C-alpha positions in Angstrom: 90.5 -10.8 50.7 92.9 -13.7 51.4 91.2 -16.9 52.4 92.7 -20.1 53.7 90.8 -23.2 52.7 91.6 -26.4 54.6 90.8 -29.6 52.7 90.4 -27.5 49.5 91.3 -30.3 47.2 88.4 -32.4 48.3 84.8 -32.7 47.1 83.2 -29.7 49.0 86.4 -27.7 49.4 87.2 -27.6 45.7 83.8 -26.3 44.8 84.2 -23.6 47.4 87.6 -22.7 46.1 86.0 -22.2 42.6 83.3 -20.0 44.1 85.9 -17.9 46.1 88.0 -17.3 43.0 85.0 -16.3 40.9 84.2 -13.8 43.7 87.7 -12.3 43.3 89.2 -13.6 46.6 92.8 -14.7 46.9 92.9 -18.4 47.9 95.4 -20.5 49.7 94.6 -24.2 50.0 96.2 -26.6 52.4 95.6 -30.4 52.3 97.4 -33.6 53.2 96.3 -34.9 49.8 94.8 -38.1 51.4 92.3 -39.4 48.7 93.2 -36.5 46.4 94.5 -37.2 42.8 97.7 -35.5 41.9 99.9 -35.0 38.8 103.5 -36.3 38.6 104.7 -33.1 40.4 102.3 -33.8 43.3 100.0 -31.0 42.4 96.2 -31.6 43.0 94.4 -32.2 39.8 91.2 -30.7 41.1 93.0 -27.4 41.7 94.7 -27.5 38.2 91.2 -27.8 36.7 89.9 -24.9 38.7 92.8 -22.7 37.7 92.2 -23.6 34.0 88.5 -23.0 34.3 88.8 -19.6 36.1 92.1 -18.5 34.7 93.1 -17.6 38.3 95.9 -19.0 40.5 95.5 -21.1 43.6 98.3 -21.0 46.2 98.6 -24.7 47.3 100.6 -26.0 50.2 100.8 -29.7 51.2 100.1 -29.4 55.0 98.5 -31.8 57.4 96.6 -30.2 60.2 98.1 -32.7 62.5 101.6 -31.2 61.7 101.5 -28.2 64.0 105.0 -27.0 62.9 104.1 -26.9 59.2 100.7 -25.3 60.0 102.5 -22.5 61.8 104.8 -22.0 58.9 101.8 -21.4 56.6 100.3 -18.8 58.9 103.7 -17.1 59.4 104.3 -16.8 55.6 100.8 -15.5 54.7 98.3 -13.0 56.0 94.8 -14.6 56.0 91.6 -12.7 56.5 89.5 -15.8 57.2 89.6 -19.6 57.3 87.1 -22.0 55.7 87.6 -25.3 57.4 86.6 -28.4 55.3 89.5 -30.8 56.2 88.0 -33.9 57.8 87.7 -37.6 57.7 84.1 -38.1 56.7 83.0 -41.7 56.3 80.3 -42.7 58.7 81.0 -46.4 58.3 84.7 -46.1 58.6 84.3 -44.0 61.7 82.4 -46.9 63.4 85.2 -49.3 62.5 88.1 -47.0 63.4 86.8 -44.5 65.9 90.2 -43.5 67.3 91.4 -42.5 63.9 88.5 -40.2 63.5 88.7 -38.6 67.0 92.4 -38.1 66.5 92.4 -36.7 63.0 89.2 -34.5 63.2 89.6 -33.3 66.8 93.3 -32.8 67.1 93.6 -31.3 63.6 90.9 -28.8 64.3 92.4 -28.0 67.7 95.8 -27.3 66.0 94.0 -25.1 63.5 92.1 -22.9 66.0 95.2 -22.6 68.1 97.3 -21.3 65.3 94.4 -19.0 64.2 94.4 -17.5 67.7 98.2 -17.1 67.7 98.2 -15.2 64.4 95.0 -13.3 65.1 93.0 -14.9 62.3 89.6 -14.9 64.0 87.1 -15.4 61.2 86.2 -19.0 60.7 83.6 -21.0 58.8 83.3 -24.7 59.9 81.8 -27.5 57.9 79.6 -29.4 60.3 76.8 -31.9 59.5 73.2 -32.8 60.3 74.6 -36.0 61.9 74.9 -33.9 65.1 71.2 -34.3 65.5 71.3 -38.0 65.7 68.0 -39.8 65.3 65.0 -37.6 64.4 61.3 -37.3 64.5 59.3 -36.5 61.3 59.7 -32.8 61.9 62.2 -30.4 60.2 65.2 -30.0 62.4 66.0 -26.5 63.7 69.3 -25.2 64.9 68.1 -25.0 68.5 66.9 -28.6 68.6 68.7 -31.0 70.9 72.0 -32.4 69.6 74.6 -34.8 70.8 72.5 -37.3 72.8 71.3 -39.5 69.9 74.3 -39.4 67.6 74.8 -42.8 66.0 78.5 -42.7 64.9 81.9 -41.3 65.8 82.0 -39.1 62.7 78.9 -37.2 64.0 80.4 -37.1 67.5 83.5 -35.3 66.2 81.4 -32.7 64.5 79.4 -32.3 67.7 82.5 -31.9 69.8 84.0 -29.4 67.4 80.9 -27.3 67.4 81.1 -27.1 71.2 84.8 -26.3 71.1 84.3 -23.5 68.6 81.4 -22.1 70.6 83.5 -22.0 73.7 86.3 -20.3 71.8 84.0 -17.6 70.5 82.5 -17.1 73.9 85.9 -16.6 75.5 86.9 -13.7 73.1 84.5 -11.2 71.5 86.8 -10.8 68.5 86.0 -14.2 67.1 83.5 -14.6 64.3 82.7 -18.3 63.8 79.9 -19.8 61.7 79.1 -23.5 61.7 77.2 -24.9 58.7 75.3 -28.1 59.2 75.1 -29.8 55.8 72.5 -32.3 54.6 73.6 -35.1 52.3 75.6 -33.7 49.5 75.0 -34.7 45.9 76.0 -33.3 42.5 79.0 -31.8 40.8 79.9 -28.5 39.2 77.5 -28.2 36.2 80.4 -27.8 33.8 81.8 -31.2 34.8 85.1 -29.7 35.6 85.1 -30.9 39.2 83.1 -33.4 41.2 83.4 -36.2 43.8 86.4 -38.4 42.9 85.3 -41.5 44.7 88.3 -43.6 45.6 86.9 -45.9 48.3 83.9 -48.1 48.6 80.9 -45.7 48.7 78.8 -45.4 51.8 76.1 -43.1 50.6 73.1 -43.8 48.3 74.0 -41.8 45.1 77.6 -43.1 44.9 76.3 -46.6 45.3 73.8 -46.0 42.5 76.7 -44.8 40.3 78.5 -48.1 41.0 75.5 -50.0 39.7 75.3 -47.8 36.6 79.0 -48.5 35.9 78.5 -52.2 36.4 80.8 -52.4 39.4 78.0 -54.0 41.5 75.0 -55.9 40.1 72.3 -54.2 42.1 71.5 -51.5 44.6 70.9 -52.9 48.1 68.1 -51.0 49.9 68.0 -51.7 53.6 64.4 -51.6 54.6 61.1 -50.9 52.9 59.0 -51.0 56.0 59.8 -47.7 57.6 57.0 -45.3 58.6 57.3 -43.2 55.4 55.1 -42.9 52.4 56.8 -45.6 50.4 58.5 -47.5 53.2 62.1 -46.4 52.5 64.2 -43.9 54.4 63.8 -40.2 53.8 66.7 -37.7 53.7 67.4 -34.1 52.9 69.8 -33.8 49.9 71.6 -30.7 48.7 73.7 -29.8 45.6 77.4 -29.3 46.4 77.4 -26.0 44.5 74.6 -24.8 46.8 76.8 -25.7 49.8 79.8 -23.8 48.3 77.5 -20.8 47.9 76.4 -21.1 51.5 80.0 -20.8 52.6 80.3 -17.6 50.5 77.2 -16.2 52.1 78.5 -17.0 55.5 81.8 -15.3 54.7 79.9 -12.2 53.5 78.0 -12.1 56.7 81.2 -12.1 58.7 82.7 -9.4 56.5 79.6 -7.2 56.5 78.3 -7.7 60.0 81.4 -8.1 62.1 81.2 -9.1 65.8 78.7 -11.9 65.2 80.4 -14.2 67.8 79.2 -17.8 67.1 76.4 -18.8 64.8 75.0 -22.1 63.5 72.9 -22.7 60.3 71.3 -25.6 58.7 72.2 -26.0 55.0 69.7 -28.2 53.2 66.7 -28.1 51.0 64.2 -28.4 53.8 62.5 -31.2 51.9 63.0 -34.9 52.1 63.3 -37.5 49.4 62.9 -41.2 49.9 65.5 -43.8 48.7 63.1 -44.9 45.9 62.6 -41.3 44.8 66.3 -40.8 44.5 66.6 -44.0 42.5 64.0 -42.9 40.1 65.7 -39.5 39.7 69.0 -41.2 38.9 67.2 -43.5 36.4 65.8 -40.5 34.7 69.1 -38.7 34.6 71.1 -41.7 33.4 68.5 -43.4 31.2 69.3 -46.7 32.9 67.2 -49.0 35.1 68.7 -49.6 38.5 68.2 -53.2 39.7 67.2 -53.3 43.4 67.6 -55.8 46.2 65.5 -55.2 49.3 67.1 -56.3 52.7 65.8 -55.9 56.2 66.6 -52.5 57.7 69.6 -52.2 59.9 69.7 -51.5 63.7 70.1 -47.8 64.2 68.9 -46.7 60.7 67.1 -43.4 60.9 63.9 -43.3 58.9 63.6 -39.5 58.5 66.2 -36.8 58.7 65.6 -33.3 57.2 66.6 -29.9 58.4 65.0 -26.5 58.3 67.1 -23.9 56.4 64.8 -20.9 57.2 67.5 -19.2 59.4 70.1 -19.4 56.7 67.7 -17.9 54.3 67.0 -15.0 56.7 70.5 -14.2 58.0 72.8 -15.5 55.2 70.5 -14.4 52.3 71.0 -17.9 51.0 68.7 -20.4 49.3 69.1 -23.5 47.2 69.3 -23.2 43.4 69.2 -26.9 42.4 66.5 -29.5 42.8 67.0 -33.2 43.0 66.7 -33.8 39.3 69.5 -31.2 38.6 71.7 -32.8 41.3 71.3 -36.2 39.6 71.9 -34.6 36.2 75.2 -33.1 37.3 76.3 -36.3 38.9 75.8 -38.2 35.7 77.4 -35.4 33.7 80.5 -35.6 35.9 80.7 -39.4 35.7 80.3 -39.3 31.9 83.1 -36.8 31.4 85.3 -38.3 34.1 84.7 -42.1 34.2 87.9 -42.6 36.2 87.8 -39.4 38.2 90.6 -37.0 37.8 93.3 -39.4 36.8 92.6 -39.4 33.0 92.0 -35.7 32.9 92.0 -33.3 30.0 91.0 -30.2 31.8 91.2 -27.9 28.8 88.6 -30.0 27.0 86.5 -30.1 30.1 86.6 -26.4 30.4 84.9 -25.8 27.1 82.9 -29.1 26.9 
């Protein structure tokens, strides 16, 4: 089957492209290449590595979802069976500083995509959402039918919430639509081969990328905001998941659409269903890297959520999906990626990485 992957040069999208190719799907990727490393011909380095690793071709088109005309050209020239929608601005911190940028890019881009999908009768869609739609949380595992929207703390989460509502309304309006929204926990890890991973270009916002900066000597210590939360060690607890497990979840969702048909609109939590504290993640990264992480404890920030974990039981039941990687393996693969790619994709030798 022929799959369109939006944002397929990015962190999650590239891992999904690899899984799709290994499952013998034909893949077309569109991306505006913002924050994506390219060669001198403008070709994404992540996709070049994937092609080398799988010995299969990826059809790439430089297309911005905000450019409706170019998006239409893509659909007119290809026959897609389904769309996997990863393209999104994703920095929580930046979304708070530049909310209009996030609302415009994420909402309008997705609106253009779903409109063109409708016009060209491509009505199978998998959307990458986030547990941020739940907002603040109690110490219970979050389920798909728990309240969302009211306690969201940032514009990024708001865009995911709004898009979930939009896709639900679209599916409700026409029984031919099959739309699955996947709410991801915090992503960690890289492909175990080291061929692809997160090519961090900007100042990191999440815990593990910040730890990597400490390991590399880019910052002298890891700042921990708050050690007085109502958790077992006083630091925030989050649900983490390996990026390859997320890619596999997309394949499982795709298989459900292909096999079941007429599913309408469905939502699934994609996480481990188990939380780890900041200090537990630090310890796991120390074990993986063999280096001690200096810490600086600061007062916790207003709005920080002390516990946020989701229940993946429904995904296990309906998608036949479960996680394959634990926290230690996530950290191992992050370190492996960093050691093989200290400058990301820019100093690549993908043939060596393929066999290394």
